[in-house]
N, C-alpha and C positions, 0 to 999 in steps of 0.2 A: 831413515825408517822406510820399510817397503810398504807402498800404498796400493800396489796392484794385485795383492794377494790377501787372503784372509783365512785364519785358522779359527774355526767357530768354538772349539772347546779344547782346553789344554791336553786332554787325553786322546783327541782325534789323531788318526794316522793318515788323514788326507788334508790337502790345502786347496782352497777355492781360488781360481783365477778370476779377478775382477775385470781384467782386460785380456785380450788375446796375447798369449805368450808364445815365443818361438823356440824351436829346438835349439839347445845349446845355451839358452839364456841362463844367467846365474841369479838365483833367487836367495836372498838373505832374510830370515825371519826368526826372531827369538833366539839369536846367537847360533842359528843353524844355517848352513849353506847348502843349496840344492842346485844341481845341474840338470836341466830339463832334457830328457831323452827323446821327446816328441813335441810337436806343437800342441798347445793347450788352449782351445777356444775359450772365450769369455764365459764364465759361469760353470765351466767344467773343472775337474779336479785332478790332482796328481798325488801320488803316495809319498809319504815321508820316509818309508823304509821298505826294504825288500819284503814282498808277501809271497808265501808259498801257497800252492793250491789248498783250499780249505781254511786259510787264515781269515780272520775277521776284518771287515772294513768298518771303521767307526767314524761317524760324523755327528755333530751335536752331542757328543759324548755317548752316543747310542749305537747299537749294532744296526747297520743298514744293508750289509751284504757280506758275501764271502768270495774270495778269489777262486777262479776256476783254472788258473794257470799261473806261472811265475810272473809277477809284476815287479819290476825293478824300481828302486828309489828314483823319483823324478819322472816316472812314466805316467801316461794318461790312463785314467779309469774310464772304461766304456762297457757297453753291454757285451763286448766280445771277451772280456777277461774277468767279469764279476757277475754274480747272480744275486737277486734280492734275498735278504734274510732279515729277520727281526726277532728280538727277544720276546718270550712269552710275557703277557701282561696280566697281572692279577691285582685286584683291589687289596690294599693292605688292611690289616686288622685295625679296626677303629673302636675306640671306647670313649665314653663320656661320663664324667663325674657329675653326680647330681645330689645335692643336699636337700633333704626334705625340709620344707618351711615349718616354722613354729605354728601349730594349729590350735594351741591351747585356748585361744580366745573364742574358738568356734565350738568348744566342747558343749555338748547338749543340743546344738542346733541341727536341724534336719532339713532335707528337701525330698521331693518325690523323684526317685531315680529308677532307671531300668537296670536291674541286676543281671549280669551275665555270668555264665557258668564258670568263667576263669577268675572270678572275683572282681572284675572291673564293674564300674557303674556308669551308665550313660545318662545324659540329660536329654537326649533325643532318641527316637526310635525310627530308624530309616531302613528301607530295603534297598539293596543295590542290584542293578542289572549291568553286567560287564561282558563285552565281547573280547575274546582273547586275541582277535585279529581284526583289522580294519574291514575285511571282507564281510563281516557280520554287521557292519554299521547300518545297512538298510533295514535289516530285521530289528535292530535296536530302535531305529526310528519308528517302525510300525508299533512296537510295544509301547514306546514312550507316548505316542499320540493316543493310543487306545486307553492306557492306564491313567494317564494324567487327566484326560477329559472325562472318562467314565467314573473315576473314583474321586473326582473333585479336587485334584491337585493342580490343575491347569490354571493359568492366569486368565482373567476375564478376556474374552475374545472381542474387544471393542472395535478393533480395526477390521476384523473379519466381518463383523456385523455391518459396518459402514460399507464395505465392498459389496456385501449382499444386497443392501438397500439400493446402491447405485446400479447393480446388475438388474434388479427388479425394474427400476425406472427405465433402463435402456430397453428391456424386453417389451415394456408397455408403451414404448415410443414417446415417452415424456421427456423430450430433449430439453425443454425450458427448465423443468424441475431439476434435470440432471446437471445442467450448466450451473445452476445456482444452488446446488445441493449442499445442505448443512445437516449433518447427522443430529438427530434429536437426542442422541446419547453419546455425544463426542467427548463429554467430560468423564474420565475414567472413574471419578468419585461417585458418579451416578450409577455405575454398573456394579451390581452386587456379585461378588465372587461365588462360584459354585460351592455348595456346602459339601464338606468332606464326609464320605461315607463312614470312614473309620477314624474316630477322633483321637485315638491313641497311636495312630501311625502318622508321623510327622512328614513323611514324604517318600517317594520312590526316586532314587538317584540313578541316572543313566550315564555311564562313564564312556563317552565316545572318544576314540583316539585314532591315530593314523599309523599304528605300528603293529607288531606281532609277527610280521613276516618280512622277507626282503632285508633281513638284518642278520647279525651274527647270533650264535646260540647264547653268547653271554648277554647280548642286548635283550634277547628274549627272556632270559632268566631275570634280568634286572626289572623288566616290565612286570613279570610275575611277582617280584618282590614288592613293587609299588602297589599292585592290586591287593596283595596279602596285607599290606599295611592299612589300606582302606577297610578291608573286611574285618580285620582284628580290632578296629576302632570300637570302643564301647558304645558309641552312638549308632552302631549298625546291628540290626537283628539277624540278617541273613542275606544271601546273595543268589542270584540266578546267573549262570555263566553260559554264554553262547560261544560255541567253538565250531570252526569249519572242519578241523581234523588234521590238515597237513601243514599247519603253520609252525613257526619256530617256537612260539610261546605255547607249550603244551599244558594240558590239564594237570599232568603229573608234576610239572614244575610249580604250578600254583599251589598244589597240595603240599609239596615239600616246603615251600616258603611259608605256608600257614603253620606247619608243624614247627618251624624254627621259632615262630612267635608264640605258639601255644601247643605244647606237645599233646595236649588233650583237647584239641580244637573240636567243638561240638555244635557250632552254629549251623543252621540249615544251609547247605550248599547244593544247589540244583544245577546239574550240568547237562547240556544238550549239544550233541556233536552231529552236525549236519551230514557229514559223509557216512556216518554209521546209520543214521536214521533214514536217510534217503531224501525224499521230497522236502523242499523247504516248508511247504504248508503243513506237512505232517509233523515236522520238528516243532513248528510254532504251536500246533495244537497240543503236542505232548508237553511243551513248556508250560502250558496253562493247566492241563489235567494233573501233571505230576505234583504240582504244588499243593494239591489237595491232601497229599500225604504228610505235609509238614505239620507237626504237632504244635500245640500252643506254646507261646513263649512267655516268659515272665514279664509282668507288667510293672508299673511303677510301684515302688515300695518306699517306705520311710527309710532314709539313709542319712547317716551322720555326715555333715559337711566336711568334717576333718578327714573322713575316708576318701572323699574325692580330692581334696587338696594335698593329701600326703602321698599320692601316687604319681609316678613319673611318666606313665604311659596312658596317658589318657586317650462263588461265581463260576461259570463254566463256558467253554468255547476255546479260540486260540488263547483265550485268556483263562481257562480253568486252573492251570497249575499255579501261575503267578497270583491270580486272584485269590485262590484259596490260601496261599501262603500269607498274603496280606491280611486276609480275614483272620488267620490264626494268630498273627502277632498283634492284632488289634484287640484280642480278648484279654484285656488287662483288668486287674483289680486294683483300684486306687485305694490306698490306705491313708487315712487322715493322720496328720502330724499330731503328736501328743500336745 
């Protein structure tokens, strides 16, 4: 058995040298005999048949290159006689079978849910803020801090307060107190969270990521598909999209992906593209003001539990636009269960 060569896949037309082979060596593998026409350094390859210019070179069972000149059986493959090539890659069609559960025992039972225009019903009411490219992450952070703190969604700032107290002691020259400092509110249970301004808005979610550019177009479209999935979720009321403009993941891709999930998509989608608007501060101000145009969203309504279980897809300044959008989705009418 030949141990100094390896054929990775039965359909390959190249063989890998596991050790340096010399011109004239006789190689036997899988009932085939090969006479080497040149030295083959370790980890390099030789061909198993004559290749004409344009013929495919296959390894791992895949297309890895094409011949640029005649390569005879047993000769070395190199950058002088082949060029890189690869087959197109596409995601195959995927489908999933889902059988609806028996919901008869829930007949007549209800819950307060958020009805969406596509027929879905959410149990939460969130607003999303999404950057299409990592270049907008700083702007995302600015919005996150402003909205979470001012609208009551931020966690209690117990450690920030401790640092503030220590800084005050330092400025006042109270070194002894600073050395033995113990916060009077070190227990998080003693700190009351800020009250939410809008009780029917469960939160604003900021989806930070490190992609959207410096990738292939297909990667960009896949990212748009992930975002579309989040936006289509029934627990989402609407979305603010921050775009630089020149990135791979374009606004048009996101809208196409949304249409795939709902041909009549109608949730509020507010798009702000920095390279079209100009100054960053101007874009941020528009992002707040524009949200004032968002009309009211449906609030909680009595919903049959079986409906949920039988589905398979389940202010003004830089902040005027987003603030007004949050205001609008908070105007809900709670309807009591029968």
